[in-house]
Structure formats: C-alpha cells, structure tokens
PAZAPA-4460 file (N, C-alpha, C; in steps of 0.05 Angstrom, whole numbers, plus 32768, in hexadecimal, padded with zeros to 4 digits):
% residues 263
    n_x    n_y    n_z   ca_x   ca_y   ca_z    c_x    c_y    c_z   seq   type   mol
   8150   825F   7FF0   8161   824B   7FE8   8176   8253   7FD2     1      M     A
   818E   824D   7FD2   819E   8256   7FBD   81B5   8242   7FBA     2      S     A
   81C2   8240   7FA3   81D7   822F   7F9A   81C9   8215   7F93     3      G     A
   81DC   81FF   7F95   81D4   81E4   7F8C   81C8   81D6   7FA6     4      V     A
   81B2   81CB   7FA3   81A6   81BD   7FBD   81A2   819F   7FB3     5      M     A
   81A6   818D   7FC5   81A2   8172   7FC4   8185   816B   7FC1     6      S     A
   817F   8159   7FAF   815E   8154   7FB0   8151   8148   7FC7     7      F     A
   8163   813B   7FD9   815A   8133   7FF3   8153   8148   8005     8      T     A
   8164   815C   8004   815F   8173   8017   8149   8185   800C     9      R     A
   8145   8186   7FF2   812E   8195   7FE9   8116   8188   7FEE    10      A     A
   8112   816D   7FEF   80FC   8161   7FF4   80F9   8162   8014    11      L     A
   810C   8162   8023   8109   8161   8040   80FC   817C   8048    12      D     A
   8108   8193   803C   8103   81AD   8044   80ED   81B9   8037    13      D     A
   80E0   81AC   8025   80CA   81B6   8014   80B0   81BF   8027    14      A     A
   80A2   81D3   8020   8087   81D9   802B   8072   81C5   8023    15      R     A
   8061   81BF   8036   8049   81AC   802C   8038   81BA   8019    16      W     A
   8032   81AD   8003   8023   81BA   7FEF   800F   81A7   7FE2    17      G     A
   8004   81B2   7FCA   7FF0   81A1   7FBC   7FFA   8184   7FB5    18      W     A
   8014   8181   7FAA   801D   8168   7FA2   8021   8155   7FBB    19      E     A
   8025   815F   7FD4   8027   814D   7FEB   800A   8145   7FF1    20      H     A
   7FFA   8159   7FEF   7FDD   814E   7FF5   7FD3   813A   7FE3    21      W     A
   7FDB   813C   7FC8   7FCF   8128   7FB5   7FDC   810C   7FBC    22      K     A
   7FF6   810E   7FC2   8006   80F5   7FCA   7FFB   80E7   7FE2    23      L     A
   7FF6   80F8   7FF5   7FEA   80EF   800F   7FCF   80E3   800A    24      F     A
   7FBE   80EE   7FFC   7FA3   80E3   7FF6   7FA6   80C7   7FE6    25      A     A
   7FB7   80C8   7FD2   7FBD   80AE   7FC4   7FC3   8097   7FD5    26      T     A
   7FD9   809F   7FE4   7FE4   8087   7FF7   7FCE   8080   800B    27      V     A
   7FC1   8094   8016   7FAB   808E   802B   7F95   807D   8020    28      S     A
   7F8F   8083   8005   7F79   8073   7FF5   7F82   8058   7FF2    29      A     A
   7F9E   8054   7FED   7FAA   803B   7FE9   7FA9   8029   8004    30      N     A
   7FAE   8036   801A   7FAA   8026   8033   7F90   8020   8039    31      Y     A
   7F7D   8031   8032   7F61   802D   8036   7F59   8014   8028    32      L     A
   7F61   8012   800F   7F5A   7FFD   7FFD   7F67   7FE2   800B    33      L     A
   7F80   7FE6   8013   7F8D   7FCE   801F   7F7B   7FC3   8035    34      D     A
   7F70   7FD6   8046   7F61   7FCD   805F   7F48   7FBF   8053    35      G     A
   7F3B   7FCB   8040   7F24   7FBD   8036   7F2B   7FA0   802B    36      I     A
   7F40   7F9E   8019   7F46   7F85   800F   7F4F   7F6F   8022    37      M     A
   7F5E   7F78   8035   7F67   7F65   804B   7F52   7F5C   805A    38      F     A
   7F3B   7F6C   805C   7F26   7F65   806D   7F12   7F52   8060    39      S     A
   7F14   7F4F   8048   7EFF   7F3F   8038   7EFF   7F22   8040    40      V     A
   7F16   7F15   8045   7F19   7EFC   8052   7F0B   7EF7   806C    41      A     A
   7F15   7F07   8080   7F08   7F05   809A   7EEA   7F06   809C    42      P     A
   7EE0   7F18   8088   7EC3   7F1E   8089   7EB4   7F06   807E    43      L     A
   7EC0   7EF9   8068   7EB2   7EE3   8059   7EBA   7EC8   8062    44      M     A
   7ED4   7EC4   806E   7EDB   7EA8   8072   7ECC   7E94   8081    45      A     A
   7EBE   7E9E   8096   7EAF   7E8B   80A7   7E92   7E86   809A    46      Y     A
   7E8F   7E96   8084   7E76   7E8F   8074   7E7B   7E7D   805C    47      I     A
   7E91   7E81   8050   7E98   7E77   8037   7EA8   7E5D   803C    48      V     A
   7EBB   7E5F   804E   7ECC   7E47   8052   7ED4   7E43   8071    49      A     A
   7EBE   7E3D   8082   7EC3   7E3C   80A0   7ED6   7E27   80A8    50      P     A
   7ED9   7E12   8096   7EEA   7DFB   809F   7F08   7E03   809D    51      D     A
   7F0D   7E15   808D   7F29   7E1C   8086   7F2F   7E3A   808C    52      I     A
   7F1C   7E45   809B   7F20   7E63   809F   7F3C   7E6A   80AC    53      A     A
   7F45   7E5D   80BF   7F5D   7E62   80CE   7F73   7E5F   80B7    54      I     A
   7F72   7E4C   80A6   7F8A   7E48   8091   7F89   7E60   807C    55      Y     A
   7F70   7E68   8077   7F6D   7E80   8066   7F7E   7E97   8072    56      V     A
   7F78   7E9C   808B   7F84   7EB2   8098   7FA2   7EB1   8096    57      F     A
   7FAB   7E97   809E   7FCA   7E96   809E   7FD4   7E97   8082    58      I     A
   7FC7   7E8D   806E   7FD0   7E8E   8051   7FD1   7EAB   804C    59      A     A
   7FBD   7EBB   8050   7FBB   7ED6   804D   7FD4   7EE6   8057    60      N     A
   7FD9   7EE1   8070   7FEF   7EEE   807D   800B   7EE9   806F    61      L     A
   800F   7ECF   8069   8027   7EC7   805B   802B   7ED0   8042    62      L     A
   8012   7ED1   8030   8013   7EDF   8019   8019   7EFD   8017    63      A     A
   800E   7F0A   802C   8016   7F27   8030   8032   7F2C   8034    64      E     A
   8040   7F1B   8043   805C   7F1E   8049   806B   7F16   8031    65      W     A
   8065   7F02   8022   8072   7EF9   800C   8070   7F11   7FF6    66      L     A
   8059   7F1C   7FF3   8054   7F32   7FE1   8066   7F49   7FE6    67      G     A
   8069   7F51   8000   8077   7F67   800A   8096   7F61   7FFD    68      A     A
   80A1   7F48   8002   80BC   7F43   7FFA   80BE   7F41   7FDC    69      V     A
   80AE   7F33   7FCE   80AE   7F31   7FB1   80AA   7F4C   7FA4    70      V     A
   8096   7F5A   7FAA   8092   7F72   7F9C   80A5   7F8A   7FA3    71      F     A
   80AE   7F87   7FBD   80C2   7F9C   7FC5   80DC   7F96   7FB4    72      G     A
   80E4   7F7D   7FAF   80FA   7F7B   7F9E   80F5   7F86   7F81    73      R     A
   80DC   7F7E   7F75   80D5   7F86   7F5D   80D6   7FA5   7F59    74      L     A
   80CC   7FB1   7F6F   80CB   7FCF   7F6B   80E9   7FDA   7F6D    75      A     A
   80FD   7FCE   7F7A   8118   7FD5   7F7A   8122   7FD5   7F5C    76      D     A
   8119   7FC0   7F4D   8121   7FBA   7F31   8113   7FCB   7F1C    77      I     A
   80F9   7FCC   7F1F   80E8   7FD8   7F09   80D9   7FF2   7F12    78      Y     A
   80DE   7FFA   7F28   80CD   8013   7F34   80B6   800E   7F40    79      G     A
   80AB   8023   7F51   8092   801F   7F5F   807B   8020   7F4F    80      R     A
   8077   8032   7F3B   805F   8034   7F2C   8056   801A   7F1C    81      R     A
   806A   800D   7F10   8063   7FF3   7F03   805A   7FDB   7F17    82      P     A
   8069   7FDF   7F2F   805E   7FCB   7F41   8045   7FD0   7F4C    83      V     A
   803E   7FE9   7F52   8023   7FF3   7F5C   800E   7FE9   7F46    84      F     A
   8014   7FEE   7F2E   8000   7FE5   7F19   7FF9   7FC7   7F19    85      T     A
   8013   7FB9   7F1D   8011   7F99   7F1B   8001   7F91   7F34    86      L     A
   8006   7F9A   7F4B   7FF9   7F8F   7F64   7FDA   7F96   7F63    87      V     A
   7FD3   7FAE   7F5A   7FB9   7FB3   7F59   7FA7   7FA1   7F43    88      L     A
   7FB9   7F9B   7F2E   7FAD   7F86   7F18   7FA7   7F6B   7F26    89      A     A
   7FBB   7F62   7F38   7FB9   7F49   7F44   7F9E   7F4C   7F56    90      I     A
   7F9D   7F61   7F65   7F86   7F63   7F78   7F6C   7F65   7F6B    91      E     A
   7F6A   7F72   7F57   7F50   7F74   7F48   7F49   7F59   7F3B    92      V     A
   7F5F   7F4E   7F2E   7F57   7F32   7F21   7F4F   7F1E   7F36    93      L     A
   7F5E   7F1E   7F4D   7F54   7F0D   7F62   7F39   7F12   7F6D    94      A     A
   7F30   7F2C   7F71   7F15   7F33   7F76   7EFF   7F29   7F64    95      L     A
   7F07   7F2D   7F4A   7EF4   7F25   7F33   7EF0   7F06   7F36    96      L     A
   7F07   7EF8   7F36   7F05   7EDA   7F36   7EF4   7ED0   7F4F    97      L     A
   7EFB   7EE0   7F67   7EEE   7ED7   7F7F   7ED1   7EDC   7F7F    98      L     A
   7EC7   7EEE   7F6F   7EAB   7EF5   7F6D   7E9C   7EDC   7F62    99      Y     A
   7EAA   7ECD   7F50   7E9A   7EB7   7F43   7EA3   7E9C   7F51   100      F     A
   7EB7   7E9E   7F61   7EC0   7E81   7F6C   7EBF   7E81   7F8A   101      T     A
   7EB5   7E95   7F96   7EBA   7E97   7FB5   7EAC   7E80   7FC5   102      Y     A
   7E9D   7E71   7FB7   7E91   7E5C   7FC7   7EA1   7E44   7FCC   103      E     A
   7EB5   7E42   7FB6   7ECB   7E30   7FBA   7EDF   7E34   7FD0   104      N     A
   7EE0   7E24   7FE5   7EF3   7E2C   7FF9   7F10   7E2D   7FF0   105      P     A
   7F1A   7E1B   7FDD   7F36   7E1F   7FD6   7F39   7E36   7FC4   106      I     A
   7F26   7E3C   7FB6   7F27   7E56   7FA4   7F29   7E6E   7FB5   107      A     A
   7F18   7E6D   7FCB   7F16   7E83   7FDF   7F33   7E88   7FEB   108      F     A
   7F3E   7E72   7FF3   7F59   7E73   8000   7F6D   7E7F   7FEE   109      L     A
   7F6F   7E72   7FD3   7F83   7E7B   7FC0   7F7D   7E99   7FB8   110      I     A
   7F68   7EA2   7FB2   7F61   7EBD   7FA7   7F63   7ED1   7FBD   111      L     A
   7F5E   7ECC   7FD5   7F62   7EE1   7FEB   7F7D   7EE2   7FEF   112      T     A
   7F8D   7ECD   7FEE   7FA9   7ECE   7FF1   7FB6   7EDE   7FDB   113      S     A
   7FAD   7EDB   7FC4   7FB6   7EEA   7FAC   7FB2   7F07   7FB2   114      A     A
   7F9C   7F10   7FBE   7F96   7F2C   7FC4   7FA9   7F37   7FD8   115      M     A
   7FAD   7F26   7FEE   7FC0   7F31   8002   7FDC   7F32   7FF8   116      T     A
   7FE4   7F1E   7FE5   7FFE   7F1E   7FD9   8001   7F38   7FCA   117      F     A
   7FEE   7F44   7FBE   7FEF   7F5E   7FB1   7FF1   7F72   7FC7   118      G     A
   7FE0   7F72   7FD9   7FE3   7F85   7FEE   7FFC   7F88   7FFB   119      I     A
   800B   7F71   8002   8024   7F75   800B   8039   7F82   7FFA   120      G     A
   8033   7F82   7FDE   8045   7F90   7FCE   8040   7FAC   7FD0   121      G     A
   802C   7FB9   7FD9   8026   7FD5   7FD9   8033   7FE0   7FF1   122      E     A
   8038   7FD4   800A   803F   7FE1   8021   805A   7FF0   801C   123      F     A
   806F   7FE4   8013   8087   7FF1   8011   8088   8007   8000   124      G     A
   8079   8004   7FE8   807B   801B   7FD4   806D   8034   7FE2   125      A     A
   8055   802F   7FED   8044   8045   7FF6   8055   8054   800E   126      A     A
   805D   8044   8021   806B   8050   8035   8081   805F   802F   127      Y     A
   8092   8051   801C   80AE   805D   8016   80A5   8077   8004   128      A     A
   8092   8078   7FF4   808C   8091   7FE7   8086   80A8   7FF8   129      T     A
   8078   80A4   800A   8070   80B8   801F   8089   80C1   802F   130      L     A
   809C   80AF   8036   80B4   80B6   8045   80C5   80C5   8032   131      A     A
   80C8   80BE   801B   80DB   80CB   8006   80D0   80E9   7FFF   132      E     A
   80B7   80EC   7FFB   80AF   8105   7FF0   80A0   8117   8001   133      L     A
   809A   810F   8018   808F   8121   802E   80A2   8132   803B   134      T     A
   809C   814B   803F   80AF   815E   804D   80B6   8153   8068   135      P     A
   80CE   8155   8072   80D5   814B   808B   80C5   8154   80A4   136      K     A
   80BC   816B   80A2   80A9   8179   80BA   8090   8169   80BC   137      A     A
   8087   815B   80A7   806D   8150   80A4   806D   8132   80A3   138      H     A
   8084   8126   809D   8087   810B   8095   807B   80F9   80AC   139      R     A
   807F   80FC   80C2   8073   80E8   80D7   8057   80E8   80D9   140      G     A
   804B   8102   80DA   802D   8103   80D9   8021   80F8   80C2   141      K     A
   802D   80FE   80A9   8023   80F2   808F   8023   80D2   808F   142      A     A
   8038   80C7   8099   803C   80A9   809B   8029   809D   80AD   143      L     A
   8025   80A7   80C5   8013   809D   80D8   7FF5   809F   80D2   144      M     A
   7FED   80B5   80C7   7FD2   80BD   80C0   7FCB   80AB   80A9   145      I     A
   7FDF   80AA   8093   7FD7   809C   807A   7FD4   807D   8080   146      S     A
   7FE6   8070   808F   7FE4   8054   8090   7FCB   804C   80A2   147      T     A
   7FC1   8060   80B3   7FAA   8058   80C2   7F90   8058   80B0   148      N     A
   7F91   805C   8097   7F7A   805B   8085   7F76   803F   807F   149      F     A
   7F88   802C   8087   7F86   8011   8087   7F6E   8007   8097   150      W     A
   7F6D   8014   80B2   7F59   800C   80C4   7F3D   8019   80BB   151      N     A
   7F3F   8030   80AF   7F26   803D   80A3   7F19   802C   808C   152      I     A
   7F2C   8023   807C   7F20   800D   8067   7F16   7FF7   8072   153      G     A
   7F23   7FE9   8087   7F19   7FD1   8094   7EFC   7FD7   80A1   154      A     A
   7EFB   7FEF   80AC   7EE3   7FF5   80BB   7EC9   7FFB   80A7   155      A     A
   7ED3   8008   8090   7EBE   800F   807B   7EB2   7FF5   806E   156      L     A
   7EC5   7FDD   806A   7EBC   7FC5   805F   7EAD   7FB6   8070   157      I     A
   7EB2   7FB9   808B   7EA4   7FA9   80A0   7E8B   7FB6   80A4   158      A     A
   7E88   7FD0   80A4   7E6E   7FDF   80A6   7E5E   7FD8   808E   159      G     A
   7E67   7FD6   8076   7E59   7FCF   805D   7E4E   7FB4   805F   160      S     A
   7E5C   7FA3   806A   7E54   7F85   806D   7E3B   7F84   8082   161      A     A
   7E3B   7F96   8093   7E25   7F96   80A9   7E0C   7FA2   809C   162      L     A
   7E10   7FB5   808B   7DFB   7FC1   807E   7DED   7FAD   8069   163      I     A
   7DFF   7FA1   805A   7DF4   7F8D   8048   7DE5   7F76   8053   164      Y     A
   7DF0   7F6E   806C   7DE3   7F59   807B   7DC7   7F63   8085   165      A     A
   7DC6   7F7B   808B   7DAC   7F85   8095   7D98   7F89   8080   166      F     A
   7DA0   7F91   8068   7D8E   7F97   8050   7D86   7F7B   8044   167      I     A
   7D9A   7F69   8040   7D97   7F53   8030   7D9A   7F38   8041   168      Y     A
   7D87   7F27   8042   7D8A   7F10   8050   7D9A   7EF8   8042   169      K     A
   7D9A   7EFB   8029   7DA9   7EE9   8018   7DC6   7EE9   801D   170      D     A
   7DD6   7ED6   8029   7DF3   7ED8   802A   7E02   7EDD   8012   171      P     A
   7DFA   7ED1   7FFC   7E06   7ED3   7FE2   7E06   7EEE   7FD8   172      V     A
   7DEF   7EFD   7FDB   7DEB   7F1A   7FD3   7DFF   7F2B   7FE5   173      T     A
   7E00   7F24   7FFE   7E12   7F32   8012   7E30   7F30   8009   174      Q     A
   7E37   7F17   8002   7E54   7F12   7FFC   7E5C   7F21   7FE0   175      V     A
   7E48   7F20   7FCE   7E4E   7F2A   7FB3   7E50   7F4B   7FB6   176      R     A
   7E3D   7F54   7FC5   7E40   7F74   7FCA   7E58   7F7A   7FD6   177      L     A
   7E62   7F6A   7FE8   7E79   7F70   7FF6   7E92   7F70   7FE4   178      L     A
   7E93   7F5E   7FD1   7EA9   7F58   7FBC   7EA7   7F72   7FA9   179      L     A
   7E8E   7F7A   7FA3   7E8B   7F90   7F90   7E94   7FA9   7F9C   180      L     A
   7E90   7FAD   7FB4   7E98   7FC4   7FC5   7EB8   7FC6   7FC4   181      S     A
   7EC4   7FAF   7FC9   7EE0   7FAF   7FC8   7EEA   7FB6   7FAD   182      A     A
   7EDE   7FA7   7F98   7EE6   7FAD   7F7D   7EE2   7FC9   7F74   183      L     A
   7ECB   7FD7   7F7B   7EC7   7FF1   7F75   7EDD   8004   7F7F   184      G     A
   7EE4   7FFE   7F99   7EF9   8012   7FA8   7F15   800C   7F9A   185      T     A
   7F1B   7FF1   7F91   7F33   7FEC   7F83   7F35   7FFD   7F69   186      A     A
   7F1D   7FFF   7F5B   7F1F   800D   7F40   7F24   802B   7F46   187      V     A
   7F15   8039   7F59   7F18   8052   7F61   7F37   805B   7F68   188      V     A
   7F41   8049   7F7A   7F5C   804A   7F84   7F70   8047   7F6C   189      V     A
   7F6A   8035   7F5D   7F7B   8033   7F45   7F7E   8049   7F33   190      G     A
   7F68   8058   7F31   7F67   8071   7F20   7F78   8085   7F2E   191      L     A
   7F75   8089   7F48   7F83   809B   7F58   7FA1   8097   7F55   192      A     A
   7FAA   807E   7F52   7FC7   8074   7F50   7FD5   807F   7F36   193      R     A
   7FC4   8088   7F24   7FD0   8095   7F0B   7FE3   80AB   7F0D   194      L     A
   7FE0   80B7   7F26   7FF1   80CF   7F2C   800A   80C7   7F3F   195      T     A
   8008   80AE   7F46   801F   80A5   7F58   803A   80A7   7F4D   196      F     A
   804C   80B7   7F5C   8069   80BD   7F51   807B   80A4   7F54   197      P     A
   808D   80A3   7F43   80A3   8091   7F44   80B7   8099   7F5A   198      E     A
   80C7   8088   7F63   80DA   8090   7F78   80F1   809F   7F6B   199      S     A
   80F4   80B5   7F77   810B   80C7   7F6F   8128   80B9   7F71   200      V     A
   812B   80AA   7F85   8144   809C   7F89   8147   8087   7F75   201      R     A
   8130   8079   7F6F   8134   8065   7F5B   8139   8070   7F3D   202      W     A
   812D   8086   7F39   8133   8092   7F1F   814E   8099   7F1B   203      L     A
   8158   80A5   7F32   8176   80B1   7F32   8187   8099   7F2D   204      V     A
   8183   8083   7F3E   8195   806E   7F3A   8192   8060   7F1B   205      I     A
   817B   8062   7F0E   8177   8059   7EF3   8180   806C   7EDF   206      R     A
   818D   8083   7EE8   8192   8098   7ED7   817F   80A8   7EC8   207      G     A
   8167   80A6   7ED2   8152   80B5   7EC7   814F   80CF   7ED5   208      R     A
   8162   80E1   7ED3   8164   80FB   7EE4   814E   810E   7EDF   209      V     A
   8148   8110   7EC3   8135   8125   7EBC   811B   811F   7ECB   210      A     A
   8114   8107   7ECB   80FB   80FD   7ED9   80FB   8102   7EF7   211      E     A
   8111   80FD   7F01   8116   8101   7F20   8115   811E   7F25   212      A     A
   8121   812D   7F16   8122   814D   7F1C   8106   8156   7F18   213      E     A
   80F6   814E   7F04   80DB   8155   7F00   80CA   8153   7F18   214      S     A
   80CC   813C   7F24   80BE   8133   7F3E   80C5   8145   7F54   215      I     A
   80E0   8148   7F59   80EA   8156   7F70   80DF   8175   7F6F   216      V     A
   80DF   8180   7F57   80D9   819B   7F51   80BC   819E   7F58   217      R     A
   80AC   818B   7F4D   808D   818B   7F51   8087   818A   7F6D   218      R     A
   8095   817B   7F7E   808F   817A   7F9A   809D   818E   7FAA   219      F     A
   80B2   819D   7FA3   80BD   81B1   7FB2   80BB   81CF   7FAA   220      T     A
   80B5   81D0   7F8E   80B5   81EB   7F83   80D0   81F8   7F7F   221      G     A
   80E6   81E9   7F85   8103   81F4   7F81   8108   81FB   7F65   222      V     A
   8114   820E   7F5F   811C   8216   7F43   8139   8218   7F40   223      R     A
   8148   8218   7F55   8166   821A   7F4F   8170   8200   7F4B   224      E     A
   8189   81FC   7F42   8195   81E3   7F3B   8193   81CE   7F53   225      P     A
   8191   81B5   7F49   818E   81A0   7F60   81A5   818C   7F5C   226      L     A
   81AE   8181   7F72   81C4   816A   7F6F   81B4   8151   7F6E   227      E     A
   81B3   8144   7F58   81A3   812C   7F57   81B4   8114   7F59   228      L     A
   81BF   810F   7F6F   81D1   80F7   7F74   81CA   80EF   7F91   229      K     A
   81CD   80D4   7F93   81C5   80C8   7FAE   81DC   80CD   7FC4   230      L     A
   81D4   80D7   7FDA   81E9   80DA   7FEF   81F2   80BB   7FF9   231      P     A
   8208   80BA   8005   820F   809F   800E   81FF   8094   8025   232      P     A
   81FF   8077   8026   81F0   8069   8038   81D3   806F   8036   233      E     A
   81C8   8068   801F   81AB   8070   801D   819B   8057   8025   234      Q     A
   81A7   8040   802A   8197   8029   8033   81A6   8015   8040   235      S     A
   819B   8007   8051   81A8   7FF3   8065   8199   7FD9   8062   236      I     A
   81A6   7FC1   8067   819B   7FA7   8066   8189   7FA1   8080   237      G     A
   817B   7F8B   807E   8169   7F83   8096   817A   7F7B   80AB   238      L     A
   818F   7F6F   80A9   81A1   7F68   80C1   81AC   7F81   80D1   239      S     A
   81B4   7F94   80BD   81BD   7FAD   80CA   81A8   7FBE   80D7   240      E     A
   818E   7FBC   80CB   8176   7FCA   80D7   816F   7FBE   80F3   241      A     A
   8174   7FA1   80F5   816D   7F93   810D   8181   7F9C   8123   242      V     A
   819A   7F9E   811B   81AF   7FA7   812F   81AF   7FC4   8138   243      S     A
   81A5   7FD4   8124   81AA   7FF4   812B   818F   7FFD   8135   244      R     A
   8177   7FF1   812E   815A   7FFC   8133   814C   7FE7   813F   245      Y     A
   8152   7FD7   8153   8143   7FC2   815D   8128   7FCB   8167   246      P     A
   8126   7FE3   8174   8110   7FEA   8183   80FA   7FF6   816D   247      F     A
   8101   8004   815A   80F3   800C   8144   80E8   7FF3   8135   248      R     A
   80F5   7FDF   8130   80E9   7FCA   8123   80D5   7FB9   8133   249      L     A
   80DC   7FB8   814F   80C8   7FAA   8160   80AC   7FBC   8162   250      L     A
   80AF   7FD6   8164   8096   7FE5   8162   8087   7FE2   8146   251      V     A
   8097   7FE3   8131   8088   7FDE   8118   807B   7FC1   8116   252      L     A
   8089   7FAE   8121   807D   7F93   8121   8065   7F92   8134   253      A     A
   8065   7F9E   8149   804F   7F9D   815A   8037   7FAC   8150   254      V     A
   803C   7FC5   8142   8027   7FD3   8134   801A   7FC2   811D   255      V     A
   802C   7FB5   8110   8021   7FA2   80F7   800F   7F8D   8102   256      T     A
   8016   7F7F   8118   8008   7F6A   8123   7FED   7F74   812D   257      V     A
   7FEE   7F89   813C   7FD5   7F96   8147   7FC3   7F9D   812F   258      V     A
   7FCE   7FA7   811A   7FBD   7FB0   8103   7FAF   7F97   80F6   259      Q     A
   7FBF   7F84   80F3   7FB1   7F6B   80E9   7F9B   7F5E   80FB   260      Y     A
   7FA0   7F60   8115   7F8D   7F54   8126   7F71   7F67   8129   261      V     A
   7F78   7F80   8129   7F5F   7F92   812C   7F51   7F95   8113   262      T     A
   7F60   7F8E   80FB   7F4D   7F91   80E1   7F3E   7F78   80DC   263      S     A
***
C-alpha cells in the first residue's frame, strides 16, 4: 500500500486480525444475549400471565420495532457506544424489576416489553459495526454467523429452563433461576461491550478525526496517510431502499419473521 488511502478502502481491504476477532466475539455475544432476553417472555408467559400471553407477545414485538427506530435515531445523534450502554441499562433494570414483580401480569407485560424495547435498539448498531469494520472478503460470513448467535442464546435459555424444571419442582424457583441466568449473561456481555468501537463514519461526521483514525489503524494496521472523509452517497432513505432493493428487503423481512417464530 502506498500514497493516501481512503479509510473505507483500508477497512475493506484489511486482513482479518485480532481486532476483528474481538469485534466478532463481542457482537456475537450481544446477539446471544438478545436471543436469551427475547425468549424470557415466551418461556414464562403461559405460567405467569396465561390470560394475556398473546398480548405480551404482540407488545414485545411492537416494543422491539419501536426500540429499533428510536435508538437507531439516537445512535445517529449521540453515537453507538452511548446507545449500547443505555439499552443494556434498560434491559438489566427491567430484569431486576421483573425478578420481584413477575407474578403481576401487567408488570410482566410492561417489563418484558421494556426488555425487547432495548433489544431493538441493539440490532442496528451491532449489525452496522460488523458491516463497517469487517474486511470485505469476510463480511458476509461474519454477519451471517454472528446473527445466528441469537438462536444459540434462545436454545441455551430454553435448555436451562428444562434443566431447572427437572431439578426443581417449584415453579417460583424455576422462574427466578431463569431470570438470574439472563441477568448474569447480561452482566458478562456488558463487560465485553467495554471494547465496542464507535462508528468511524459517525466520528468523521462529528469532526473527531483523531479517534476515527485510531480505530481505522487499529483494525487495518495501515501506517501511511489516510483520507478521512466520507465518499458521496453514504446512505439512502427507506423509500429509496424499497425501490432499489425490494428483493433484499423481502429476504431480510422473511428471515426476521422466521427468527421470531423459531425462537
């Protein structure tokens, strides 16, 4: 490599290295946590609130969609790292309150929806970070494998529920152990997020060039001068995405619905 290189090309052409492994592990752990958190309500609803279980599921899905919209916008304004911290705080607080109030059906509906509201806020940031910082040659593999950790998380918490039911006959003990398992996972994943990088593009837009350059060099190993400005047409609106990429959006929608149903 010689001369001045754009930061986007440097990231695209980089060799997969230790920083990419750390990012992949962090994002995968995040999806694993999301699978666990999102599965809490389905595992508990027909025990805790059987009369309103269907409404709990509907509220959870709507809350997740709303979280994606709200926190996606906040991430554009304040950056990904603060939003990641905020959504995790919401999820942990909801879990703690749920531990003491889960027998109240209304509290169960509100608090599980608060959890999924936070989960919705994580999708865009996690997905976009992998897409931005992963080398082009490995981007598709990293995205597909990482997002499937959602299913691993859902399977782990479902398996834990079966184990708790086998060992303990008291439903109260089973439910509390389930919630503690989710809470423990959230704490571990929260610690892993301390290494989560900010968006290079967001830093460039905000004029924080030194921070952006530091991240690019860390992920690429490039030492020569970098052109730290955004190329044209970095983003498109939803209406343009629908008209230009209808098949891709359809596939993404189908995958999302299948993921919800199977988890």
